[in-house]
C-alpha positions as CSV (number, residue, x, y, z in Angstrom):
1,M,0.0,0.0,0.0
2,E,2.8,2.4,0.9
3,T,4.5,1.7,-2.4
4,E,1.3,2.4,-4.3
5,R,0.9,5.7,-2.6
6,K,4.4,6.8,-3.3
7,L,4.0,5.8,-7.0
8,D,0.8,7.9,-7.1
9,V,2.7,10.9,-5.8
10,L,5.4,10.3,-8.4
11,A,2.8,10.2,-11.1
12,D,1.4,13.6,-9.9
13,I,4.9,15.1,-9.8
14,A,5.7,13.7,-13.3
15,R,2.5,15.1,-14.8
16,A,3.3,18.6,-13.5
17,L,6.9,18.5,-14.6
18,N,6.0,17.1,-18.0
19,Q,3.3,19.8,-18.5
20,S,5.9,22.4,-17.6
21,G,8.4,21.1,-20.1
22,V,10.9,20.2,-17.5
23,T,13.5,17.5,-18.3
24,W,13.8,15.2,-15.3
25,A,14.8,11.7,-14.3
26,V,14.3,9.3,-11.4
27,G,17.4,8.3,-9.3
28,G,18.4,6.5,-6.2
29,S,16.5,3.5,-4.8
30,L,13.4,4.3,-6.9
31,L,15.5,3.8,-10.1
32,L,16.8,0.5,-8.6
33,Y,13.2,-0.5,-7.9
34,F,12.1,0.3,-11.5
35,K,15.1,-1.7,-12.8
36,G,14.1,-4.7,-10.6
37,K,17.3,-4.5,-8.5
38,T,15.4,-4.0,-5.2
39,G,11.9,-4.7,-4.0
40,V,11.5,-1.5,-2.0
41,F,12.3,2.2,-2.0
42,R,11.9,4.7,0.8
43,D,11.8,8.0,-1.0
44,I,11.6,9.6,-4.4
45,D,14.9,11.1,-5.8
46,L,14.4,13.3,-8.8
47,M,17.0,15.0,-11.0
48,V,16.2,18.0,-13.1
49,C,18.1,19.2,-16.1
50,E,20.1,22.3,-15.1
51,T,18.8,24.3,-18.0
52,D,15.2,23.8,-16.7
53,V,15.7,25.1,-13.2
54,E,13.9,28.3,-13.9
55,K,10.9,26.4,-15.3
56,L,10.9,24.3,-12.2
57,K,10.8,27.4,-9.9
């Protein structure tokens, strides 16, 4: 249940970033989770393209 909730939050964030034209990526344990290297993740680590920082603000 906790994983589902976190993935829902990620989907909301992704939608907002994509609508704003921000280039972003997932990192950390969430990336490992998506790659099947781990079965759990505790937080959501996001990276944003340096040229899109102003869009993000």
